[in-house]
Structure formats: C-alpha cells, structure tokens
N, C-alpha and C positions, 0 to 999 in steps of 0.2 A: 504351487508350476514353478517350475525349471527355470534359468534364468536363458538357456539358450531355446526355451518355446514359447515365449516373449512375443508379440510387439515388434517391442522395443524406438517405442517413437519412428513408428516407419508414417508415413506423411505429415509428420510437422517439421518448420523450416529445418532448415541442412544444417546451420549449424546449432540447432538440439542434441543433434542422434549422438547415440549411445558412439562409440568404438571398439572398432573389434578387441583391443588391448586392455587390461584395466592399465588406465594413467598414476604413476607413482604420487605420493601425497602431496609432492613440493607440484606437480606437473597438474592438478588435482584445482591447487588453490592457484598455481600463474590462471591457469583457464578462467576463475571466478571472476579477479582481481583487474579480469582484465572484461570481459564482461560488464563488470560491477561500473567500474568508469568509463565503457566506452558509451554505457548503453543508458545513463540516466546522471547526469551532472550537477545533479541537486543528492543524490547520494552519496557520491562520488565525494562532495564537498565536509559534506554533514560531519562524513567517520572522519574527517580527516580532525573532527575537535574530539575524539572516542580514545579513552588506550590505545597505546602501539598494536598492543599483546590482542587487544581483542580484533585489531581491524579485519583479519583472514576471519572471524567464522563472521562477524556481520557478512562479510562479503560471500560468503557461502550461502546464510541464510535469506540474504538481497537476493543471489542466482536464482536457488529453492522459486521464491515468491515470485521471480521475473518469466521464470521459466514456464509457471503456471501459471499465470495471468497469460502468457502468449496464445500458451495450447487454447487456454476459452474464447481469446478475442480475435487475436490472428489466424485461426482457424478455421475460412469461413463453411465449411459441410459439419452443419451440428452433430451428426452423427462421429461422424469421424474426433471431434474435438472433444466428444464423452469420451468415447475410449482412448485418445491420448491420454483426459484426465483421468481416468482409472487405472490405467496404464506407470504412470504417476506415482501411484496414490501406491502400485502395486512397488513399485521401487524405492517410496520412502518406506514400507513396510519391512522391507531387503534388510534396509541401512539398518534399521532397529533391529532386528532381527536371523541376519549373517550379515553385516556390515562387509567381510569379507569378499562375501559372490557381488558385490557393486561395483560397475563397472564404468556404472558415466563420470563422470569429471565432479560437477555438483554435487555428488549424492558420496564420491571415496572424500570431498572435501567436509561435509556435510557431515559425514559421519564422526570426525575427529572431534566436527565442535562441538557435537550432541554429548560424547566422550568427556570430551572436557567441562563441556558447562553445563552435565547433565537436566536437556533438555529432553522434555516429554513428547510425546510424541503430538498430543491433540492438537496444541496450534493449530500445529505442520499440518494435518490433517481436514480443522475446519478452514483452513483457507480452501481449500479444495471445496467445499461446500457451496459459496455464493458463484465456482469458476461452474459448476456444474450447474447454479441455480443460472446465471448471467445468458445458459445453453437453451433456456423453456420464458423464463418470467424481460416483459419489459416492461410491463408498466406495474404501478403501487398506488394504492388507495389509498391509504395513510401515513400518514411521518412514522407512524410508530413501526407502519413495516420497513421504511426507507431505516431509520435507529435495527432497526432487526435481522436487515440485510447486512449492513454493518456490523452487526458481531460476529460473523466468519469471513468478509470483506477485508474486514480495518483495523480490528481489535486485534486479533491473533498474532499480527507484527508487533504490537505495542506491547503484548505479551512476550514473543521472543526477545524482541529487550533488552525486558528488565531479564528474562530467564537468562542471558547469555552475561549480564553484568552483575547476577549472583544475588536477582530479587526474586524473594519466589512467595509471596505474600497475598492477602487475599487485597487490603487493602489500599495498596500499587498500580493489583491488577487495575480495582476499579477505579483509581484515580486515572492512570492510563486509557480506560477502556471511555470515559469521556474523551479525551484528548483525541483519539486516534476516530473516534465517531466524527468527533466535531470536524478532522480533520476532511473527512470525507463529502461530510456533507458540504464543506465553503467548495470542493472539487464538482461536487453533483452541479451544485447552483453554477459556477465558474462555468461547465462545462457543458449549459445544455444543448446550446448549439450542436457543436462539433456530439454530442451523445447520441441522438435523433439521429443522425445526417449519417457519420458513419455505422452507426451503431443500433441504429433506430428501436433505441431505448429514451425514456422520459422519469427523471427519477423524482420528477415534482410530484407532490402527492395528488393524484387525482380527484381526492377530495378538497383541496385545496384549490386546482384550479377550476372546480366546483363553484365553487364559493365567491371568488375573485372573478366572475366568465371567461375563463381564459381557456380554448378550445386547445384539443390535440392539433385543428388544421393549425392556432395560430400559433403554434410551439412550433412545426416540422415550414414553416414557411418562416418564420424569426420578426412574425408580428408584434411590434410590442407596442405597447396601450398602458395607459394608467392603469388598469384591475392588472397588469402583469406587472408592474413595478411595485405597487401596492403587494402583491402579493409576496413576493421575493425582499422586499422591504422587513416581513415577518418571517420571514425562512431565513433571512442572515440576523435580524435580535434571536429567535430561538439558537440560533450555533450559536451567536456569541455567548450565551448562556451557556449552553453545553461547555467552551472553550471556557469560563470564567468560573465551571463545576472545578475543572480539571487543575486547575492553576497550581495546585497547591500540591500536585507532583515534584515536581525539581529541588524543592523547599525538603524532600525526604528519599532523595540518590546523595550521591558522591558528585563533590563539582565540575568532575570531568562530563561524566551521560546530565549535569544539569543543562550545562552549556548546549550540547545539545537536543536533546527535549526543547527549552526554549526556544531556539531557535529553529524549531518546526514551528513550534507553538504560534511564533511570529511571524513567520511564514503564514500557516492560513488564519490569523489577524489581518493579517496585509490584503490576502486577499477581497475578506469582509468590509474590505478599506475601501477596496478599488471598488468596487461594486458600490457599493454607497456612492463615489467621488462620481462616478456615471451615474447617479438617478436611478439605480439597479435595475439596470438596463443592462445585461447578460442575454437576450435573445438574439439583438439585435448587431451587434460586436463583442467581443469575448474581452471579460478585466481582463488586466495582468499588472501582474509589481515590477513599478518604475523597473529599470533599470538601477537608479541614484539609491531607491530607495533596498532593494535585494543588495547593495556595496555596504549599503549602512547597516543593514544588519550582519551582513558577512564581518567587518569592521568590527560593530560590537561585540560580536562571538571570539573573534581573535583580538579582541583588546582586553577582556576576560581572558582568556584560557593562556595568556602571556604570565596575568597577573596570578595563575591559580599555578604553572609552571614554575614563574619565581621567586617562588616562595619555599 
C-alpha cells in the first residue's frame, strides 16, 4: 500500500501525526530526544548512564515503544486503536523494506538505529501483539498467562536494548527476559488500583484471587483484606525469585550497560520492598519508592559511572 493512500494515524494524539514533509535525520532525532526527555523522566535519567554514542538510538527505540503504547492505551475507541496499531506496524515494515519512504520522525530516526545496530524487526513487531491484546483481554486466569503476556509487552524491550548494544546471543536474551518480566510484574502489583480504575484491567491472576478469597468487586472498590495481603505477598515472592534468576545479566555485558541494567533491577526490587514495607496493601494505596531511595539509587549508579569513566 502506498504511503499516500494510508490513514497515517488519523485519530491519534495530534503530537504523533505524520508531517507532510519528510524530516531530516537531524530533525527526526531531535523529535525523539524531545519526546523521550519530556514524557518519561526515568528513561531520560537511565539513558544518561549509557554510552553517548548510543543515546540517540535508545531515544528512537523508546519513542517507537512510547507511541505504540499510547495508540493502544490513550485512544479510547478500541476499533480505532486497532486500526492505528495496524498502521504503526505498516510504518514499521516500511521502515525496514523501504526506509527512504518513511516520513514519521520516529521511523526516520529508527531506520538509522536499525541500520547502525543491525536490529531485526521481530522485537518491534512482538510489542504490538500485547498492545492489540489490550483491546480485548482485561483478565488473566493464571500467573502463566500473565508471564506469557510479558513475553510481548516487556521482554522485547530488553532484547532491543541488547541488540542496540551489540549483544545477540540467546543466553543473554533469556536472562533479559527474566528481568523484564519481573519488572512488568512489579509494575502490575504496584498499579492494581490504577489499572482497574483507568483501564478496566486486572492483571492479578483470577485463580490466585479465588484461592485467597479476593473478588473482582474487592479490586474495583479498593477493599483491603488479610486474604489480599497474603496473595500479594506470594506474588511479590514469585517476582523476587524472577529478578534473582535474571540477576547475572549485568555480569555478562560491558560495564556501562551493566550500570543501567542494575539501576532498572534495583528500581524494580525497590518497588517490591515498598510493597512489603506497606504490609502488601497495594489496593487501598499505591506503594511508592521514596524520593530518598531514588536519590540513593541514582547516586550509587553515578558513583559507579564515574569509576568507569575515570579509568
């Protein structure tokens, strides 16, 4: 299908619409830099610890993921959201098959990232599976189903990071999958109230809820109970074990990438620690990592970075 005959994201948030004129690579990279630095502060901070030569590549990867996520989550009409996600995939395929035809700044920048880092299209396409699934699936029967969802919602991001840094082997990808799934689960357990209130989704497995006597009404109404806390304690233990299974990954990569990987892992574990500190009540209030803890994590990473660059 030719570029001129497409919907080109009509109905998407206006800031994501494709321009009439193809931007230069410099303009496209500036767009991605602005989007990355203004939409998600933690991403901006984390990329500071990566080699400067890779920063623009991580910004283009992030923007691809950010916009795809917004097309799935911020567009309230589910049929329109699916159309927009299909269009985003067509633009991705165009980026691989005919990059000179890309006009959206994300894909102009991403084409350079793909060329420089030799990234296959599968992780990018896999992400769209979960965003499409979000339009029809809002409950998960088992924990295995939630983990399987993470294979397309979280794990591709870790694999893209590895590809961008030059790591392509199955062993590192498997370790990354463990860490990314654990991060996804930690965010699910942290955002129980927000997910049901804003998106109508419950990621807690239904069989776990039944086992501990927790109902959907309890989740919707934010009712805490001993059963809920026991259930969440079990889910947190499971997630800690998954973090531990992926903990060896930073030891297998260069030291600068290891800093970022450790920072994300420590941040995820800090979320679990906050849940435990609150007695596993994640339904009446959202567990938060204290500002002091965040600063301590960043200072620790900064100290390590200075140790690296000073050698």
